[in-house]
MOPAC internal coordinates of N, CA, C and O (Angstrom, degrees):
PM7 1SCF
backbone

  N    0.0000 0     0.00 0     0.00 0    0    0    0
  C    1.4367 1     0.00 0     0.00 0    1    0    0
  C    1.5342 1   108.54 1     0.00 0    2    1    0
  O    1.2310 1   120.50 1   -46.50 1    3    2    1
  N    1.3147 1   116.65 1   133.50 1    3    2    1
  C    1.4663 1   121.56 1  -178.96 1    5    3    2
  C    1.5169 1   110.49 1   -73.87 1    6    5    3
  O    1.2310 1   121.32 1   -37.58 1    7    6    5
  N    1.3168 1   115.08 1   142.42 1    7    6    5
  C    1.4581 1   120.60 1   178.22 1    9    7    6
  C    1.5217 1   109.25 1   -83.49 1   10    9    7
  O    1.2310 1   120.18 1   -45.38 1   11   10    9
  N    1.3125 1   117.27 1   134.62 1   11   10    9
  C    1.4576 1   121.68 1   178.87 1   13   11   10
  C    1.5209 1   109.79 1   -84.23 1   14   13   11
  O    1.2310 1   120.49 1   -52.35 1   15   14   13
  N    1.2955 1   116.67 1   127.65 1   15   14   13
  C    1.4603 1   121.04 1   178.20 1   17   15   14
  C    1.5197 1   109.49 1   -83.49 1   18   17   15
  O    1.2310 1   120.35 1   -47.52 1   19   18   17
  N    1.3132 1   116.94 1   132.48 1   19   18   17
  C    1.4578 1   121.35 1   173.67 1   21   19   18
  C    1.5071 1   114.54 1    65.52 1   22   21   19
  O    1.2310 1   119.69 1  -140.45 1   23   22   21
  N    1.3067 1   118.20 1    39.55 1   23   22   21
  C    1.4541 1   119.89 1  -178.75 1   25   23   22
  C    1.5287 1   111.14 1   -67.85 1   26   25   23
  O    1.2310 1   121.14 1   -26.13 1   27   26   25
  N    1.3167 1   115.42 1   153.87 1   27   26   25
  C    1.4655 1   121.48 1  -177.11 1   29   27   26
  C    1.5114 1   111.15 1   -84.43 1   30   29   27
  O    1.2310 1   121.48 1   -27.08 1   31   30   29
  N    1.3108 1   114.78 1   152.92 1   31   30   29
  C    1.4567 1   122.15 1   172.36 1   33   31   30
  C    1.5177 1   106.39 1  -122.66 1   34   33   31
  O    1.2310 1   120.08 1   -50.72 1   35   34   33
  N    1.3008 1   117.46 1   129.28 1   35   34   33
  C    1.4608 1   121.43 1   179.78 1   37   35   34
  C    1.5100 1   108.48 1  -129.02 1   38   37   35
  O    1.2310 1   120.73 1   -54.59 1   39   38   37
  N    1.3120 1   116.22 1   125.41 1   39   38   37
  C    1.4551 1   122.52 1   178.51 1   41   39   38
  C    1.5230 1   107.51 1  -117.86 1   42   41   39
  O    1.2310 1   120.53 1   -63.65 1   43   42   41
  N    1.3281 1   116.59 1   116.35 1   43   42   41
  C    1.4517 1   120.66 1   178.48 1   45   43   42
  C    1.5193 1   108.52 1   -88.24 1   46   45   43
  O    1.2310 1   121.00 1   -55.04 1   47   46   45
  N    1.2792 1   115.68 1   124.96 1   47   46   45
  C    1.4529 1   123.91 1  -178.68 1   49   47   46
  C    1.5221 1   104.85 1  -144.80 1   50   49   47
  O    1.2310 1   119.81 1    21.31 1   51   50   49
  N    1.3125 1   117.97 1  -158.69 1   51   50   49
  C    1.4577 1   120.25 1   174.56 1   53   51   50
  C    1.5288 1   109.12 1   -60.37 1   54   53   51
  O    1.2310 1   120.84 1   142.22 1   55   54   53
  N    1.3075 1   115.99 1   -37.78 1   55   54   53
  C    1.4618 1   122.53 1   174.01 1   57   55   54
  C    1.5207 1   106.65 1  -124.13 1   58   57   55
  O    1.2310 1   119.99 1   -44.88 1   59   58   57
  N    1.3285 1   117.63 1   135.12 1   59   58   57
  C    1.4527 1   120.89 1  -179.10 1   61   59   58
  C    1.5232 1   110.61 1   -72.77 1   62   61   59
  O    1.2310 1   121.32 1   -37.60 1   63   62   61
  N    1.3151 1   115.09 1   142.40 1   63   62   61
  C    1.4648 1   121.40 1   174.50 1   65   63   62
  C    1.5123 1   107.23 1  -123.61 1   66   65   63
  O    1.2310 1   120.45 1   -48.54 1   67   66   65
  N    1.3173 1   116.74 1   131.46 1   67   66   65
  C    1.4424 1   119.46 1  -178.33 1   69   67   66
  C    1.5149 1   110.93 1  -142.05 1   70   69   67
  O    1.2310 1   120.94 1   -38.51 1   71   70   69
  N    1.3179 1   115.80 1   141.49 1   71   70   69
  C    1.4595 1   122.58 1   177.96 1   73   71   70
  C    1.5205 1   106.99 1  -126.23 1   74   73   71
  O    1.2310 1   120.26 1   -49.86 1   75   74   73
  N    1.3238 1   117.11 1   130.14 1   75   74   73
  C    1.4626 1   121.36 1   177.23 1   77   75   74
  C    1.5180 1   107.95 1  -127.96 1   78   77   75
  O    1.2310 1   120.91 1   -47.18 1   79   78   77
  N    1.3149 1   115.86 1   132.82 1   79   78   77
  C    1.4584 1   121.04 1   177.92 1   81   79   78
  C    1.5099 1   111.16 1   107.65 1   82   81   79
  O    1.2310 1   120.95 1   -13.97 1   83   82   81
  N    1.3042 1   115.78 1   166.03 1   83   82   81
  C    1.4556 1   121.97 1  -178.56 1   85   83   82
  C    1.5205 1   108.03 1   -98.62 1   86   85   83
  O    1.2310 1   120.02 1  -102.41 1   87   86   85
  N    1.3241 1   117.57 1    77.59 1   87   86   85
  C    1.4570 1   121.08 1  -172.45 1   89   87   86
  C    1.5184 1   113.26 1  -108.22 1   90   89   87
  O    1.2310 1   119.89 1   166.55 1   91   90   89
  N    1.3054 1   117.81 1   -13.45 1   91   90   89
  C    1.4642 1   119.99 1   179.32 1   93   91   90
  C    1.5246 1   108.89 1   -84.64 1   94   93   91
  O    1.2310 1   120.63 1   -35.52 1   95   94   93
  N    1.3150 1   116.40 1   144.48 1   95   94   93
  C    1.4559 1   118.97 1  -179.09 1   97   95   94
  C    1.5203 1   111.73 1   -72.03 1   98   97   95
  O    1.2310 1   119.65 1   150.42 1   99   98   97
  N    1.2899 1   118.28 1   -29.58 1   99   98   97
  C    1.4649 1   123.39 1   177.52 1  101   99   98
  C    1.5237 1   112.16 1    51.38 1  102  101   99
  O    1.2310 1   121.29 1  -139.78 1  103  102  101
  N    1.3231 1   115.13 1    40.22 1  103  102  101
  C    1.4543 1   119.64 1   174.79 1  105  103  102
  C    1.5135 1   114.79 1    81.50 1  106  105  103
  O    1.2310 1   119.72 1   176.55 1  107  106  105
  N    1.3210 1   118.15 1    -3.45 1  107  106  105
  C    1.4578 1   120.54 1  -179.55 1  109  107  106
  C    1.5208 1   110.13 1  -102.89 1  110  109  107
  O    1.2310 1   119.98 1   -49.25 1  111  110  109
  N    1.3291 1   117.64 1   130.75 1  111  110  109
  C    1.4569 1   118.85 1   177.54 1  113  111  110
  C    1.5269 1   110.42 1   -68.97 1  114  113  111
  O    1.2310 1   120.48 1   -30.02 1  115  114  113
  N    1.3048 1   116.70 1   149.98 1  115  114  113
  C    1.4552 1   121.33 1  -179.93 1  117  115  114
  C    1.5212 1   109.46 1  -134.30 1  118  117  115
  O    1.2310 1   121.03 1   -31.96 1  119  118  117
  N    1.3069 1   115.63 1   148.04 1  119  118  117
  C    1.4604 1   120.14 1   176.73 1  121  119  118
  C    1.5198 1   110.70 1   -97.32 1  122  121  119
  O    1.2310 1   120.13 1   175.51 1  123  122  121
  N    1.2971 1   117.35 1    -4.49 1  123  122  121
  C    1.4577 1   122.28 1  -177.51 1  125  123  122
  C    1.5278 1   109.90 1   -77.42 1  126  125  123
  O    1.2310 1   121.04 1   -55.01 1  127  126  125
  N    1.3305 1   115.62 1   124.99 1  127  126  125
  C    1.4616 1   119.83 1   174.63 1  129  127  126
  C    1.5286 1   108.05 1   -82.69 1  130  129  127
  O    1.2310 1   121.07 1   -44.45 1  131  130  129
  N    1.3014 1   115.56 1   135.55 1  131  130  129
  C    1.4637 1   120.41 1  -177.69 1  133  131  130
  C    1.5171 1   110.90 1  -115.25 1  134  133  131
  O    1.2310 1   121.67 1   -28.92 1  135  134  133
  N    1.3068 1   114.42 1   151.08 1  135  134  133
  C    1.4595 1   121.42 1   173.39 1  137  135  134
  C    1.5167 1   106.63 1  -131.02 1  138  137  135
  O    1.2310 1   120.34 1   -32.04 1  139  138  137
  N    1.3153 1   116.95 1   147.96 1  139  138  137
  C    1.4588 1   118.93 1   178.19 1  141  139  138
  C    1.5203 1   109.74 1  -142.00 1  142  141  139
  O    1.2310 1   121.67 1   -24.76 1  143  142  141
  N    1.3172 1   114.40 1   155.24 1  143  142  141
  C    1.4575 1   122.08 1   175.79 1  145  143  142
  C    1.5169 1   107.02 1  -133.30 1  146  145  143
  O    1.2310 1   121.53 1   -38.52 1  147  146  145
  N    1.3208 1   114.67 1   141.48 1  147  146  145
  C    1.4576 1   121.77 1  -179.24 1  149  147  146
  C    1.5193 1   109.45 1  -116.52 1  150  149  147
  O    1.2310 1   121.11 1   -53.26 1  151  150  149
  N    1.3131 1   115.48 1   126.74 1  151  150  149
  C    1.4625 1   122.13 1   177.04 1  153  151  150
  C    1.5189 1   108.21 1  -109.41 1  154  153  151
  O    1.2310 1   120.59 1   -58.89 1  155  154  153
  N    1.3088 1   116.49 1   121.11 1  155  154  153
  C    1.4603 1   120.46 1   175.48 1  157  155  154
  C    1.5204 1   109.28 1   -73.88 1  158  157  155
  O    1.2310 1   120.62 1   -32.06 1  159  158  157
  N    1.3138 1   116.42 1   147.94 1  159  158  157
  C    1.4642 1   119.59 1  -178.22 1  161  159  158
  C    1.5274 1   112.74 1   -68.09 1  162  161  159
  O    1.2310 1   119.81 1   168.42 1  163  162  161
  N    1.3113 1   117.97 1   -11.58 1  163  162  161
  C    1.4656 1   119.68 1   174.78 1  165  163  162
  C    1.5245 1   111.23 1   -65.37 1  166  165  163
  O    1.2310 1   119.90 1   167.65 1  167  166  165
  N    1.3500 1   117.80 1   -12.35 1  167  166  165
  C    1.4566 1   122.66 1   178.35 1  169  167  166
  C    1.5246 1   113.36 1  -105.99 1  170  169  167
  O    1.2310 1   120.07 1  -170.18 1  171  170  169
  N    1.3260 1   117.46 1     9.82 1  171  170  169
  C    1.4682 1   122.05 1   179.84 1  173  171  170
  C    1.5332 1   108.20 1  -108.13 1  174  173  171
  O    1.2310 1   119.93 1   -64.13 1  175  174  173
  N    1.3376 1   117.75 1   115.87 1  175  174  173
  C    1.4665 1   120.78 1  -176.15 1  177  175  174
  C    1.5288 1   114.52 1   -53.49 1  178  177  175
  O    1.2310 1   119.92 1   140.47 1  179  178  177
  N    1.3413 1   117.76 1   -39.53 1  179  178  177
  C    1.4726 1   119.61 1  -179.18 1  181  179  178
  C    1.5192 1   111.24 1   -64.86 1  182  181  179
  O    1.2310 1   120.20 1   140.39 1  183  182  181
  N    1.3276 1   117.22 1   -39.61 1  183  182  181
  C    1.4633 1   120.63 1   178.43 1  185  183  182
  C    1.5247 1   110.27 1   -64.34 1  186  185  183
  O    1.2310 1   120.52 1   141.66 1  187  186  185
  N    1.3269 1   116.61 1   -38.34 1  187  186  185
  C    1.4633 1   120.09 1   176.98 1  189  187  186
  C    1.5261 1   110.77 1   -65.18 1  190  189  187
  O    1.2310 1   120.42 1   138.29 1  191  190  189
  N    1.3351 1   116.81 1   -41.71 1  191  190  189
  C    1.4662 1   120.54 1   178.88 1  193  191  190
  C    1.5228 1   110.70 1   -65.26 1  194  193  191
  O    1.2310 1   120.47 1   145.20 1  195  194  193
  N    1.3407 1   116.71 1   -34.80 1  195  194  193
  C    1.4681 1   121.35 1   178.41 1  197  195  194
  C    1.5281 1   112.37 1   -76.70 1  198  197  195
  O    1.2310 1   120.74 1   168.81 1  199  198  197
  N    1.3228 1   116.19 1   -11.19 1  199  198  197
  C    1.4665 1   122.84 1  -174.86 1  201  199  198
  C    1.5330 1   111.58 1    57.29 1  202  201  199
  O    1.2310 1   121.64 1  -141.47 1  203  202  201
  N    1.3391 1   114.47 1    38.53 1  203  202  201
  C    1.4641 1   120.97 1   177.22 1  205  203  202
  C    1.5258 1   107.52 1  -140.91 1  206  205  203
  O    1.2310 1   120.62 1   -87.80 1  207  206  205
  N    1.3116 1   116.42 1    92.20 1  207  206  205
  C    1.4646 1   121.43 1  -176.35 1  209  207  206
  C    1.5241 1   112.08 1  -104.10 1  210  209  207
  O    1.2310 1   120.58 1  -156.27 1  211  210  209
  N    1.3308 1   116.49 1    23.73 1  211  210  209
  C    1.4602 1   119.59 1   176.36 1  213  211  210
  C    1.5208 1   108.89 1   -76.25 1  214  213  211
  O    1.2310 1   120.17 1   -48.85 1  215  214  213
  N    1.3283 1   117.29 1   131.15 1  215  214  213
  C    1.4530 1   121.47 1   172.96 1  217  215  214
  C    1.5092 1   113.81 1   109.58 1  218  217  215
  O    1.2310 1   121.93 1    15.32 1  219  218  217
  N    1.3306 1   113.91 1  -164.68 1  219  218  217
  C    1.4554 1   120.03 1  -177.36 1  221  219  218
  C    1.5109 1   111.62 1  -170.38 1  222  221  219
  O    1.2310 1   121.86 1    -4.30 1  223  222  221
  N    1.3358 1   114.04 1   175.70 1  223  222  221
  C    1.4586 1   122.50 1   179.14 1  225  223  222
  C    1.5189 1   107.22 1  -128.45 1  226  225  223
  O    1.2310 1   120.57 1   -51.12 1  227  226  225
  N    1.3256 1   116.51 1   128.88 1  227  226  225
  C    1.4623 1   120.54 1   178.91 1  229  227  226
  C    1.5199 1   108.69 1  -119.02 1  230  229  227
  O    1.2310 1   120.84 1   -50.94 1  231  230  229
  N    1.3318 1   115.99 1   129.06 1  231  230  229
  C    1.4589 1   122.32 1   175.66 1  233  231  230
  C    1.5239 1   107.42 1  -107.92 1  234  233  231
  O    1.2310 1   120.81 1   -50.22 1  235  234  233
  N    1.3372 1   116.06 1   129.78 1  235  234  233
  C    1.4583 1   122.34 1  -179.99 1  237  235  234
  C    1.5232 1   107.66 1  -112.09 1  238  237  235
  O    1.2310 1   120.79 1   -47.64 1  239  238  237
  N    1.3395 1   116.10 1   132.36 1  239  238  237
  C    1.4613 1   120.79 1  -177.22 1  241  239  238
  C    1.5212 1   110.55 1  -137.72 1  242  241  239
  O    1.2310 1   121.23 1   -20.11 1  243  242  241
  N    1.3176 1   115.25 1   159.89 1  243  242  241
  C    1.4573 1   121.47 1   172.28 1  245  243  242
  C    1.5252 1   106.80 1   -66.92 1  246  245  243
  O    1.2310 1   120.03 1   -53.68 1  247  246  245
  N    1.3247 1   117.54 1   126.32 1  247  246  245
  C    1.4653 1   121.79 1  -175.25 1  249  247  246
  C    1.5193 1   112.27 1   -67.29 1  250  249  247
  O    1.2310 1   119.69 1   155.67 1  251  250  249
  N    1.3218 1   118.20 1   -24.33 1  251  250  249
  C    1.4597 1   121.03 1  -177.85 1  253  251  250
  C    1.5260 1   113.12 1   -90.77 1  254  253  251
  O    1.2310 1   120.33 1   140.39 1  255  254  253
  N    1.3339 1   116.97 1   -39.61 1  255  254  253
  C    1.4659 1   120.29 1  -175.11 1  257  255  254
  C    1.5242 1   113.69 1  -103.58 1  258  257  255
  O    1.2310 1   120.16 1   160.08 1  259  258  257
  N    1.3265 1   117.30 1   -19.92 1  259  258  257
  C    1.4578 1   120.88 1  -176.32 1  261  259  258
  C    1.5144 1   113.66 1    81.34 1  262  261  259
  O    1.2310 1   119.88 1  -177.80 1  263  262  261
  N    1.3246 1   117.84 1     2.20 1  263  262  261
  C    1.4688 1   121.23 1  -179.49 1  265  263  262
  C    1.5251 1   109.95 1   -64.73 1  266  265  263
  O    1.2310 1   120.78 1   -47.90 1  267  266  265
  N    1.3265 1   116.12 1   132.10 1  267  266  265
  C    1.4649 1   121.44 1   179.97 1  269  267  266
  C    1.5302 1   109.02 1   -69.36 1  270  269  267
  O    1.2310 1   121.20 1   -55.38 1  271  270  269
  N    1.3279 1   115.30 1   124.62 1  271  270  269
  C    1.4611 1   121.32 1   179.49 1  273  271  270
  C    1.5146 1   112.24 1  -102.68 1  274  273  271
  O    1.2310 1   120.23 1   151.71 1  275  274  273
  N    1.3233 1   117.16 1   -28.29 1  275  274  273
  C    1.4509 1   119.04 1  -178.12 1  277  275  274
  C    1.5094 1   112.13 1  -173.41 1  278  277  275
  O    1.2310 1   121.64 1   -13.43 1  279  278  277
  N    1.3142 1   114.47 1   166.57 1  279  278  277
  C    1.4631 1   122.69 1   178.05 1  281  279  278
  C    1.5206 1   107.49 1  -138.63 1  282  281  279
  O    1.2310 1   120.74 1   -48.22 1  283  282  281
  N    1.3087 1   116.19 1   131.78 1  283  282  281
  C    1.4596 1   122.11 1   173.42 1  285  283  282
  C    1.5267 1   106.59 1  -114.37 1  286  285  283
  O    1.2310 1   120.48 1   -40.71 1  287  286  285
  N    1.2968 1   116.69 1   139.29 1  287  286  285
  C    1.4598 1   120.52 1   177.51 1  289  287  286
  C    1.5205 1   109.32 1  -137.39 1  290  289  287
  O    1.2310 1   121.33 1   -47.90 1  291  290  289
  N    1.2983 1   115.07 1   132.10 1  291  290  289
  C    1.4560 1   122.83 1   172.73 1  293  291  290
  C    1.5135 1   105.01 1  -124.31 1  294  293  291
  O    1.2310 1   121.35 1   -84.26 1  295  294  293
  N    1.3200 1   115.02 1    95.74 1  295  294  293
  C    1.4642 1   119.36 1  -172.39 1  297  295  294
  C    1.5162 1   110.30 1  -166.92 1  298  297  295
  O    1.2310 1   121.35 1   -25.96 1  299  298  297
  N    1.3041 1   115.02 1   154.04 1  299  298  297
  C    1.4541 1   120.17 1   168.32 1  301  299  298
  C    1.5298 1   105.62 1   -66.25 1  302  301  299
  O    1.2310 1   119.74 1   -54.03 1  303  302  301
  N    1.3063 1   118.10 1   125.97 1  303  302  301
  C    1.4593 1   120.73 1  -177.06 1  305  303  302
  C    1.5143 1   113.76 1    89.08 1  306  305  303
  O    1.2310 1   119.65 1  -162.84 1  307  306  305
  N    1.3259 1   118.26 1    17.16 1  307  306  305
  C    1.4691 1   120.72 1   179.80 1  309  307  306
  C    1.5256 1   111.19 1   -60.83 1  310  309  307
  O    1.2310 1   120.41 1   145.78 1  311  310  309
  N    1.3041 1   116.83 1   -34.22 1  311  310  309
  C    1.4579 1   120.08 1   179.92 1  313  311  310
  C    1.5108 1   112.84 1   -60.44 1  314  313  311
  O    1.2310 1   119.88 1   144.23 1  315  314  313
  N    1.3211 1   117.83 1   -35.77 1  315  314  313
  C    1.4649 1   121.04 1  -179.30 1  317  315  314
  C    1.5308 1   111.19 1   -69.00 1  318  317  315
  O    1.2310 1   119.82 1   155.92 1  319  318  317
  N    1.3247 1   117.94 1   -24.08 1  319  318  317
  C    1.4652 1   121.23 1  -178.22 1  321  319  318
  C    1.5159 1   112.78 1   -76.81 1  322  321  319
  O    1.2310 1   119.93 1   155.52 1  323  322  321
  N    1.3089 1   117.74 1   -24.48 1  323  322  321
  C    1.4458 1   119.87 1  -166.87 1  325  323  322
  C    1.5145 1   115.08 1   -74.94 1  326  325  323
  O    1.2310 1   119.22 1   161.33 1  327  326  325
  N    1.3131 1   119.09 1   -18.67 1  327  326  325
  C    1.4579 1   119.20 1   174.41 1  329  327  326
  C    1.5257 1   109.14 1   -65.21 1  330  329  327
  O    1.2310 1   120.45 1   135.61 1  331  330  329
  N    1.3261 1   116.75 1   -44.39 1  331  330  329
  C    1.4658 1   120.35 1   177.59 1  333  331  330
  C    1.5247 1   110.72 1   -62.11 1  334  333  331
  O    1.2310 1   120.23 1   138.14 1  335  334  333
  N    1.3287 1   117.17 1   -41.86 1  335  334  333
  C    1.4626 1   120.89 1   179.33 1  337  335  334
  C    1.5267 1   110.65 1   -64.55 1  338  337  335
  O    1.2310 1   120.40 1   138.10 1  339  338  337
  N    1.3170 1   116.84 1   -41.90 1  339  338  337
  C    1.4608 1   121.48 1   179.68 1  341  339  338
  C    1.5214 1   110.94 1   -60.63 1  342  341  339
  O    1.2310 1   120.22 1   133.18 1  343  342  341
  N    1.3315 1   117.19 1   -46.82 1  343  342  341
  C    1.4582 1   120.54 1   179.60 1  345  343  342
  C    1.5286 1   111.42 1   -63.54 1  346  345  343
  O    1.2310 1   120.00 1   138.96 1  347  346  345
  N    1.3140 1   117.61 1   -41.04 1  347  346  345
  C    1.4703 1   121.04 1  -179.54 1  349  347  346
  C    1.5229 1   110.88 1   -63.00 1  350  349  347
  O    1.2310 1   120.46 1   135.78 1  351  350  349
  N    1.3254 1   116.73 1   -44.22 1  351  350  349
  C    1.4592 1   120.55 1  -179.24 1  353  351  350
  C    1.5280 1   110.35 1   -69.05 1  354  353  351
  O    1.2310 1   120.55 1   134.77 1  355  354  353
  N    1.3195 1   116.56 1   -45.23 1  355  354  353
  C    1.4643 1   121.50 1  -178.44 1  357  355  354
  C    1.5279 1   111.43 1   -62.12 1  358  357  355
  O    1.2310 1   120.09 1   143.28 1  359  358  357
  N    1.3313 1   117.42 1   -36.72 1  359  358  357
  C    1.4630 1   121.87 1  -179.00 1  361  359  358
  C    1.5233 1   112.27 1   -80.99 1  362  361  359
  O    1.2310 1   119.89 1   172.40 1  363  362  361
  N    1.3295 1   117.82 1    -7.60 1  363  362  361
  C    1.4571 1   120.55 1  -178.92 1  365  363  362
  C    1.5212 1   112.50 1    73.02 1  366  365  363
  O    1.2310 1   120.35 1  -150.20 1  367  366  365
  N    1.3208 1   116.94 1    29.80 1  367  366  365
  C    1.4685 1   121.42 1  -177.60 1  369  367  366
  C    1.5161 1   111.82 1   -66.26 1  370  369  367
  O    1.2310 1   121.31 1   -29.18 1  371  370  369
  N    1.3207 1   115.10 1   150.82 1  371  370  369
  C    1.4606 1   120.96 1   172.78 1  373  371  370
  C    1.5244 1   108.27 1   -94.32 1  374  373  371
  O    1.2310 1   120.85 1   -11.84 1  375  374  373
  N    1.3185 1   115.99 1   168.16 1  375  374  373
  C    1.4618 1   119.24 1   179.12 1  377  375  374
  C    1.5249 1   110.61 1   -65.28 1  378  377  375
  O    1.2310 1   119.85 1   147.41 1  379  378  377
  N    1.3336 1   117.89 1   -32.59 1  379  378  377
  C    1.4658 1   120.15 1   176.80 1  381  379  378
  C    1.5219 1   111.26 1   -65.65 1  382  381  379
  O    1.2310 1   120.54 1   136.63 1  383  382  381
  N    1.3227 1   116.58 1   -43.37 1  383  382  381
  C    1.4628 1   119.86 1   177.43 1  385  383  382
  C    1.5221 1   110.74 1   -63.25 1  386  385  383
  O    1.2310 1   120.47 1   138.94 1  387  386  385
  N    1.3151 1   116.71 1   -41.06 1  387  386  385
  C    1.4593 1   121.05 1   179.61 1  389  387  386
  C    1.5245 1   110.88 1   -65.17 1  390  389  387
  O    1.2310 1   120.57 1   138.87 1  391  390  389
  N    1.3276 1   116.51 1   -41.13 1  391  390  389
  C    1.4668 1   120.45 1   179.52 1  393  391  390
  C    1.5309 1   111.66 1   -66.52 1  394  393  391
  O    1.2310 1   120.26 1   151.04 1  395  394  393
  N    1.3347 1   117.10 1   -28.96 1  395  394  393
  C    1.4651 1   121.49 1  -179.17 1  397  395  394
  C    1.5220 1   113.14 1   -89.26 1  398  397  395
  O    1.2310 1   119.98 1   172.98 1  399  398  397
  N    1.3189 1   117.64 1    -7.02 1  399  398  397
  C    1.4619 1   121.92 1  -177.84 1  401  399  398
  C    1.5227 1   110.24 1   -78.83 1  402  401  399
  O    1.2310 1   121.18 1   -40.77 1  403  402  401
  N    1.3152 1   115.34 1   139.23 1  403  402  401
  C    1.4533 1   120.21 1   177.92 1  405  403  402
  C    1.5254 1   109.44 1   -66.15 1  406  405  403
  O    1.2310 1   120.90 1   -40.23 1  407  406  405
  N    1.3179 1   115.89 1   139.77 1  407  406  405
  C    1.4664 1   121.81 1   174.89 1  409  407  406
  C    1.5191 1   107.63 1  -133.35 1  410  409  407
  O    1.2310 1   119.62 1   -41.81 1  411  410  409
  N    1.3098 1   118.34 1   138.19 1  411  410  409
  C    1.4597 1   119.86 1  -178.63 1  413  411  410
  C    1.5277 1   111.39 1   -61.42 1  414  413  411
  O    1.2310 1   121.42 1   -47.26 1  415  414  413
  N    1.3209 1   114.90 1   132.74 1  415  414  413
  C    1.4574 1   120.85 1  -179.98 1  417  415  414
  C    1.5176 1   110.30 1   -67.77 1  418  417  415
  O    1.2310 1   122.00 1   -35.57 1  419  418  417
  N    1.2847 1   113.77 1   144.43 1  419  418  417
  C    1.4549 1   124.93 1   177.69 1  421  419  418
  C    1.5285 1   112.41 1    64.79 1  422  421  419
  O    1.2310 1   121.36 1  -138.85 1  423  422  421
  N    1.3343 1   115.01 1    41.15 1  423  422  421
  C    1.4585 1   121.48 1   168.82 1  425  423  422
  C    1.5209 1   107.05 1  -125.86 1  426  425  423
  O    1.2310 1   120.61 1   -23.34 1  427  426  425
  N    1.3056 1   116.45 1   156.66 1  427  426  425
  C    1.4598 1   119.85 1   176.46 1  429  427  426
  C    1.5232 1   110.79 1   -67.10 1  430  429  427
  O    1.2310 1   120.07 1   150.29 1  431  430  429
  N    1.3392 1   117.48 1   -29.71 1  431  430  429
  C    1.4643 1   121.08 1   179.46 1  433  431  430
  C    1.5262 1   111.78 1   -62.17 1  434  433  431
  O    1.2310 1   119.77 1   154.41 1  435  434  433
  N    1.3125 1   118.04 1   -25.59 1  435  434  433
  C    1.4636 1   121.26 1   176.56 1  437  435  434
  C    1.5337 1   110.60 1   -59.50 1  438  437  435
  O    1.2310 1   120.37 1   152.90 1  439  438  437
  N    1.3232 1   116.90 1   -27.10 1  439  438  437
  C    1.4568 1   121.69 1   179.50 1  441  439  438
  C    1.5226 1   113.18 1   -61.30 1  442  441  439
  O    1.2310 1   119.97 1   149.49 1  443  442  441
  N    1.3357 1   117.66 1   -30.51 1  443  442  441
  C    1.4658 1   120.37 1   178.13 1  445  443  442
  C    1.5250 1   109.66 1   -65.58 1  446  445  443
  O    1.2310 1   120.46 1   136.43 1  447  446  445
  N    1.3263 1   116.72 1   -43.57 1  447  446  445
  C    1.4686 1   120.58 1   177.48 1  449  447  446
  C    1.5185 1   110.55 1   -62.54 1  450  449  447
  O    1.2310 1   120.28 1   137.58 1  451  450  449
  N    1.3178 1   117.07 1   -42.42 1  451  450  449
  C    1.4642 1   121.04 1   179.01 1  453  451  450
  C    1.5254 1   111.14 1   -64.02 1  454  453  451
  O    1.2310 1   120.19 1   139.94 1  455  454  453
  N    1.3357 1   117.24 1   -40.06 1  455  454  453
  C    1.4610 1   120.74 1   179.22 1  457  455  454
  C    1.5284 1   110.94 1   -66.35 1  458  457  455
  O    1.2310 1   120.00 1   141.97 1  459  458  457
  N    1.3230 1   117.61 1   -38.03 1  459  458  457
  C    1.4658 1   120.87 1   178.37 1  461  459  458
  C    1.5297 1   110.82 1   -64.21 1  462  461  459
  O    1.2310 1   120.27 1   146.58 1  463  462  461
  N    1.3150 1   117.09 1   -33.42 1  463  462  461
  C    1.4630 1   120.85 1   177.89 1  465  463  462
  C    1.5215 1   113.05 1   -63.70 1  466  465  463
  O    1.2310 1   120.24 1   157.85 1  467  466  465
  N    1.3139 1   117.15 1   -22.15 1  467  466  465
  C    1.4666 1   120.64 1   178.52 1  469  467  466
  C    1.5248 1   112.15 1   -65.64 1  470  469  467
  O    1.2310 1   119.83 1   157.27 1  471  470  469
  N    1.3268 1   117.94 1   -22.73 1  471  470  469
  C    1.4716 1   120.69 1   176.57 1  473  471  470
  C    1.5294 1   110.81 1   -65.67 1  474  473  471
  O    1.2310 1   120.41 1   156.02 1  475  474  473
  N    1.3307 1   116.82 1   -23.98 1  475  474  473
  C    1.4669 1   121.47 1   178.02 1  477  475  474
  C    1.5238 1   111.07 1   -99.29 1  478  477  475
  O    1.2310 1   121.12 1  -166.31 1  479  478  477
  N    1.3198 1   115.46 1    13.69 1  479  478  477
  C    1.4644 1   122.04 1  -177.35 1  481  479  478
  C    1.5177 1   112.91 1    58.78 1  482  481  479
  O    1.2310 1   120.99 1  -149.31 1  483  482  481
  N    1.3335 1   115.71 1    30.69 1  483  482  481
  C    1.4580 1   120.77 1   175.75 1  485  483  482
  C    1.5132 1   109.21 1   -85.45 1  486  485  483
  O    1.2310 1   121.02 1   -42.27 1  487  486  485
  N    1.3109 1   115.65 1   137.73 1  487  486  485
  C    1.4566 1   119.10 1   173.47 1  489  487  486
  C    1.5130 1   107.84 1   -68.34 1  490  489  487
  O    1.2310 1   119.63 1   -39.70 1  491  490  489
  N    1.3260 1   118.31 1   140.30 1  491  490  489
  C    1.4587 1   120.06 1  -179.16 1  493  491  490
  C    1.5229 1   111.21 1   -67.92 1  494  493  491
  O    1.2310 1   121.11 1   -71.91 1  495  494  493
  N    1.3256 1   115.48 1   108.09 1  495  494  493
  C    1.4529 1   120.75 1   176.40 1  497  495  494
  C    1.5061 1   109.06 1  -129.52 1  498  497  495
  O    1.2310 1   121.10 1   -39.25 1  499  498  497
  N    1.3030 1   115.49 1   140.75 1  499  498  497
  C    1.4430 1   121.95 1   179.07 1  501  499  498
  C    1.5107 1   108.40 1   -92.66 1  502  501  499
  O    1.2310 1   120.42 1   -19.66 1  503  502  501
  N    1.3256 1   116.79 1   160.34 1  503  502  501
  C    1.4568 1   119.99 1  -178.97 1  505  503  502
  C    1.5291 1   112.57 1   -65.43 1  506  505  503
  O    1.2310 1   120.39 1   150.99 1  507  506  505
  N    1.2936 1   116.85 1   -29.01 1  507  506  505
  C    1.4576 1   119.44 1  -170.48 1  509  507  506
  C    1.5230 1   114.78 1  -119.45 1  510  509  507
  O    1.2310 1   119.91 1   168.88 1  511  510  509
  N    1.3120 1   117.78 1   -11.12 1  511  510  509
  C    1.4504 1   119.68 1  -175.49 1  513  511  510
  C    1.5171 1   111.48 1   -82.36 1  514  513  511
  O    1.2310 1   120.10 1   180.00 1  515  514  513

C-alpha cells in the first residue's frame, strides 16, 4: 500500500482542529527555512457572522520560494477549509498565488486566502466586507 504524503489530521472537539501538509519535523532535520503567518478568526468575516471568533489559521511556507507547505486551523468549520489547503499544497502554489486566488465570500475557507495575504503584509480584507 502506498504511503500518503502530507495526510490530514482532524480532531473533532468543541472547536475543530485540523492540520494539512507535511509541516512537522517528526524528528528529521531539515534544511528548508520556513515562514508562517497566523490569522486570528476576528479577521475572518464568516467567523464574525457566526459570532465565534475563537481560534486562528496558520499558513506555513518555504521562506525562500513561498511555496505553501501546510495549513493549520483551529476553528469551528476547520474541516471545510482543508479542501482548499489540499489543492494549494498539491498544486505547489505559493503564498502569493494563494492570496490572489478567488475564495467564496462568507466561508471559513476564505480565511486561508486572507492568511496568505499576510505574507505580503496585507491587512486581512475580504472582497465584500
